[in-house]
C-alpha positions, 0 to 999 in steps of 0.5 A, a space after each residue: 828129311 830124317 836121318 841120323 847125324 853126329 851133329 846137326 846145325 839148325 836155323 842158321 843162314 848158310 853161305 851156299 853157292 854165293 847166297 845165304 839160305 835158311 836151311 839145316 846142315 846135318 854132319 856124319 863122320 865128319 862130312 856134310 850128309 844133308 843140306 835141308 830141313 832136317 827133323 830131330 831124332 833121338 841121339 842127334 846133337 843139335 846146335 841152334 844157329 838161330 840168327 847166325 851166319 854159317 860160312 865154309 870153313 876159312 883157311 889162313 894161308 899164312 901164319 908163323 907158329 914158332 915151333 920149334 925154337 921160339 915157343 915162348 911166344 907161340 907153338 903149334 898148340 897155342 897158335 892153332 887154339 888162337 886160330 879156332 877161336 878167331 874162326 879158322 879152321 885150317 892153317 898153312 904154317 911157315 917154315 922159319 922156325 929154329 931149326 928151319 923146316 928145310 929138309 925132310 927130316 925137319 919137316 918130319 919132326 914138325 909133323 910129329 910136333 903137330 900130332 894131337 895137339 892142333 885144334 885145326 887142320 894144317 899143312 906146313 910149308 917146305 922151306 927153300 934154300 940155295 942148298 936144297 933145290 934138288 930136294 923140291 922136285 920130290 915134294 909131291 908125295 910129302 904128307 902135310 906139305 902144302 908148297 915151298 915158301 921162298 923168302 927172297 929177302 928178310 929171312 932168319 937162319 938159312 932160308 934167304 934165297 936172294 940171288 937171281 939164278 938160285 931163285 930161278 932154280 927154286 921156281 923151276 925145280 919145285 913140284 908144288 906151288 911157290 909162295 914168296 916173300 917178295 922183297 929184294 935183299 940187295 935193295 934192303 942192304 943198300 937203304 939201310 942208310 934210311 933207317 932212323 935209330 928210335 924212329 919206326 916210322 922209318 921202317 917203310 922208308 927204308 923198305 921202299 916200294 921199289 925194294 918189293 916191286 924189284 922183287 915182284 917183277 923178277 919172280 913173275 918173270 921166272 914163272 912165266 918163263 917156266 909156266 910155274 905156279 907162284 904165290 906172292 905173299 903179303 902184297 903192300 904197294 900200288 905199284 905191285 897191285 897194277 903189275 900183278 893184275 896183268 899176270 893172273 895165270 900162273 900168278 896169284 897173290 894175297 893181302 893182309 888184314 892189317 895192310 887193309 885196316 891200318 895205314 902210315 904214318 898214323 899207325 906208327 905214331 898210335 902203335 909204335 913198333 907194334 905195327 911194325 912188319 914186313 913189308 911194312 904198312 904204307 900210306 893210304 895211297 897204297 892201302 887204297 889200292 889194296 882195297 881196289 884189288 879187293 873190290 875188282 876181284 884182282 886179289 886172290 886171298 887174305 892171310 893174316 901173316 900171324 907173326 907173334 913177338 914178345 911185348 918185351 922184345 917189341 918195347 926195344 928201340 928200333 931197328 933192334 925190334 922185330 918185325 911181325 905181329 899176331 893176327 890169326 884170331 883178328 882176321 875174321 873179325 876185322 874183315 867182317 867189320 869191313 863187310 859190314 862197312 861196305 868195303 867189300 861183300 860177303 861173297 868177296 869175303 868167302 872167296 878170299 879166305 875159302 873158295 880161292 885157297 881151296 882151288 888155287 892150293 888144291 885142297 879137296 873138299 874144302 871152301 864150300 858148304 856142299 853135301 860130300 864135302 868135309 864139314 869145316 865151317 865158321 859160324 858168325 854173328 853178322 851183327 854183334 858188336 865187340 871190342 877186341 881186347 888183349 885179354 881175348 887173345 889166345 896166343 901166347 904173345 898175349 896181345 894185338 895191335 888192334 887192341 881196343 878196336 871195335 868191330 861189328 861181326 864176329 866169329 862164335 862158332 868153329 866146326 873142324 871136321 865135323 866136331 864143334 871145337 868152338 861154340 858161343 865163342 868158347 873152346 869146347 873140345 880138345 885138339 882133334 887128331 891126326 888131321 893134316 894134309 896129304 897129297 891127292 895122286 889123282 890130281 897132284 893136289 892135296 886133301 885133308 886127312 880124314 884122321 882118326 875118325 870114330 863112331 861107336 868106339 871110344 877115342 881118347 888119344 890125349 890120354 893114349 886110350 882107344 877101345 877098338 880096332 884101327 885100320 892102317 890102310 895102305 891099298 898101294 902097298 906091293 903084293 900079288 893079291 888081286 883087287 877082288 881078294 882085297 875087297 873081300 878081305 876088307 869086307 871080312 875085316 870090317 864085319 868082324 872088327 865092327 861087332 860090338 864086344 867081338 874083341 872084348 875091348 882089346 886092342 887090335 890093329 887091323 891090317 890091309 897091306 895087301 896090294 892091288 896089283 896092276 890095276 888102272 889108277 881109276 880102279 886103284 882110287 876108286 877101290 881105295 875110296 870104298 876101302 876107307 868108306 867101309 872102315 869108316 861106316 864101322 866107326 874104325 879109325 883110319 890111318 891113311 898113308 899118302 905115298 905110293 912109294 912102298 919103301 916109304 910106306 914101309 917105313 911110315 907104317 913102321 914109324 907108326 906102329 913103334 911110336 903108337 900111343 893107342 897099341 900095346 907093343 905086342 900088337 903094333 905091326 912092323 912090315 918086313 
């Protein structure tokens, strides 16, 4: 096949439908356009993936990037940089920041903090509190929200929801999947007597199996009662695995690489408080059951629970030491090493980190290598042996508990929305622009925004310069225009905004704020897709607003226009 592509990956072994196939991948406008043998033409960028394995982009479903509040140890930029160097293409970031991400104001502030700074796709959790339960009903249209995070125990700020009646309200009222840190706060308080000052190995005795099991039993009961989807984070105990394996309809759960790799008491003797996290690293009998959950396809996901702290704080005397460790950059090499050691298959690994996160959280066009899907790809060398070193860690904290740990299998390339962000293990691109999760109204799922794509025009938002038109797509804007007239207007704008030199390089905001009348949802969605594709083919960056609420659309566009770094004030559109 010969065609024109923005990027071609050649000679790689591609993970397609559970098998490795020797083929090429052609990418255009951030989308996988061809999976076949591709002949090079004159203008295409070629990346040789010979002897490399190309996997669907890996999604880390649990990271703490600490911004706002603790940016001395991590922020959204540094955390996402660590992610892509480690082969991660998308992250779900947690709300236990300072202030917590537990209201719409703070949520929108975090979106603003992420804008133009993150190297990978991202979504943010909305933190549940006893006070914001009514807000949880209204999250379907919240741009960039992957779900609700419930801390049933071990929380910071106002995010603790420990009483059963409040937990029940959160789960029953949430319009999104509820992901749960499942520890029983009352048991934690009762068992503080087991804490041995200066002895971090007492950590799993304080936070014992019943502490986890009691909470997990309770949240599953509530989910079943209300027929609601919940996701239990970082499961650590034999008892939980046996229990959760019986509830696979509404309930999913995940395991961390560190719980699969480290075990007590050895980890505490070797690493001290560097191995301290919540829930804790436990004895090998629990680790063995976690591996059984992987082998038996009972576990649903693997997430890093990336939770960095400074080495200075980690060196304090236990229990003054904070719980948590960095992990977003080491998830892939650790798990590939386990694949090479026959602890799990490559098929199982991909299912746990790509396919299942996409399916369970409803992420559109991710999780598989397919034509028409987003070009998010993780490129690895399955045979490369490497020793993980602190010096390799891009996180601000600058350390990993796996310093000196030798692995076989290593990430070398990370393609995010069609751009090679990392190649040959080195960062080669600045952060992409405007990549975040937004709702897919047709299925109440979420999709990754197309963002600000470009073809023939020059976009450099980092310097605040863009030489060409911009489209703000609001196809559901209230108005009395017909669908036909909307399409005609879009065609008109497409023709005149994509002519070379038509505007002589001046900055122009192209408007599509016409309404689609009383069209059916199917017609509405297909028309919206037509409009977006039209602009994309012309190389026009697209701001695609995710909400159907006309007031919110007006507010969003007004905010966008007022703060736009790429449009002079006189060209900014402020709707009335």
